[in-house]
C-alpha positions as CSV (number, residue, x, y, z in Angstrom):
1,X,-1.5,16.7,-0.9
2,X,0.9,16.3,2.1
3,X,-1.9,14.7,4.2
4,X,-2.9,12.4,1.4
5,X,0.7,11.2,1.0
6,X,1.1,10.7,4.7
7,X,-2.2,8.8,4.9
8,X,-1.1,6.5,2.1
9,X,2.3,6.0,3.7
10,X,0.8,5.2,7.1
11,X,-1.8,2.8,5.6
12,X,1.0,0.9,3.8
13,X,3.1,0.7,7.0
14,X,0.0,-0.4,8.9
15,X,-0.7,-3.2,6.4
16,X,2.9,-4.3,6.5
17,X,2.9,-4.3,10.3
18,X,-0.4,-6.3,10.5
19,X,1.0,-8.9,8.0
20,X,4.3,-9.1,10.0
21,X,2.7,-9.6,13.4
22,X,0.0,-12.1,12.2
23,X,2.2,-14.2,10.0
24,X,5.2,-14.4,12.3
25,X,3.3,-16.8,14.6
26,X,1.9,-19.0,11.9
27,X,3.8,-22.2,11.4
28,X,3.3,-25.9,10.4
29,X,2.1,-26.8,13.9
30,X,-0.5,-24.0,13.9
31,X,-4.1,-25.2,14.3
32,X,-6.6,-24.8,11.4
33,X,-8.7,-22.4,13.4
34,X,-5.7,-20.1,14.1
35,X,-4.6,-20.3,10.5
36,X,-8.1,-19.3,9.3
37,X,-8.2,-16.4,11.8
38,X,-4.8,-15.3,10.5
39,X,-6.3,-15.3,7.0
40,X,-9.2,-13.1,8.1
41,X,-6.8,-10.6,9.6
42,X,-4.7,-10.6,6.4
43,X,-7.9,-9.5,4.6
44,X,-7.8,-6.4,6.8
45,X,-4.3,-5.8,5.7
46,X,-5.2,-6.2,2.0
47,X,-8.0,-3.7,2.6
48,X,-5.4,-1.3,4.0
49,X,-3.2,-1.8,0.9
50,X,-6.2,-1.2,-1.4
51,X,-7.0,2.1,0.4
52,X,-3.3,3.1,0.2
53,X,-3.2,2.3,-3.5
54,X,-6.3,4.3,-4.2
55,X,-4.9,7.3,-2.4
56,X,-1.2,7.1,-3.5
57,X,-1.3,6.3,-7.2
58,X,-3.3,9.4,-8.3
59,X,-1.6,11.8,-5.8
60,X,1.9,10.6,-6.8
61,X,1.1,11.1,-10.5
62,X,-0.4,14.6,-9.7
63,X,2.8,15.6,-7.9
64,X,4.8,15.2,-11.2
65,X,3.6,18.7,-12.2
66,X,5.5,21.6,-10.5
67,X,2.4,23.8,-10.4
68,X,0.6,21.2,-8.2
69,X,3.6,20.9,-5.8
70,X,3.8,24.7,-5.5
71,X,0.0,25.1,-5.0
72,X,-0.1,22.5,-2.3
73,X,3.2,23.7,-0.6
74,X,4.8,20.3,-1.2
75,X,8.5,21.2,-0.8
76,X,11.4,20.2,1.4
77,X,13.6,17.2,1.7
78,X,11.2,15.3,3.9
79,X,8.2,15.6,1.6
80,X,10.3,14.8,-1.5
81,X,11.6,11.7,0.3
82,X,8.0,10.8,1.2
83,X,7.0,11.2,-2.4
84,X,9.8,9.0,-3.6
85,X,9.0,6.2,-1.1
86,X,5.3,6.5,-2.0
87,X,6.2,6.5,-5.7
88,X,7.9,3.1,-5.2
89,X,4.8,1.8,-3.3
90,X,2.6,3.0,-6.1
91,X,4.7,1.1,-8.7
92,X,4.5,-2.0,-6.5
93,X,0.7,-1.6,-6.3
94,X,0.4,-1.1,-10.1
95,X,2.5,-4.3,-10.8
96,X,0.6,-6.3,-8.2
97,X,-2.7,-5.2,-9.7
98,X,-1.5,-6.0,-13.2
99,X,-0.4,-9.4,-12.0
100,X,-3.7,-10.2,-10.4
101,X,-5.5,-9.0,-13.6
102,X,-3.2,-11.3,-15.7
103,X,-3.9,-14.3,-13.5
104,X,-7.6,-13.6,-13.6
105,X,-7.6,-13.4,-17.4
106,X,-5.7,-16.7,-17.6
107,X,-8.1,-18.5,-15.2
108,X,-11.3,-17.5,-17.1
């Protein structure tokens, strides 16, 4: 469970870093080709966010039970802090997915 939480955390940080580095150079004077390339790289970041959501949401919910935490040796301040941060990421992923679903329902 610790490796799953760490993998989800690193995937989220990787997606944020990719978005930050790619979008920091895009401005009004950026050419169309460079903007399109930035969009393609953002698709990679969205894929990383999807993988993180698929990993983090079920594992964060499973850690709510003390038996699971005890069986997987999930204890200590560091791991509980990691769980808290990943829980926030999971909530953001759930709200983002609900918003996309809401927009999709309204467009069809």
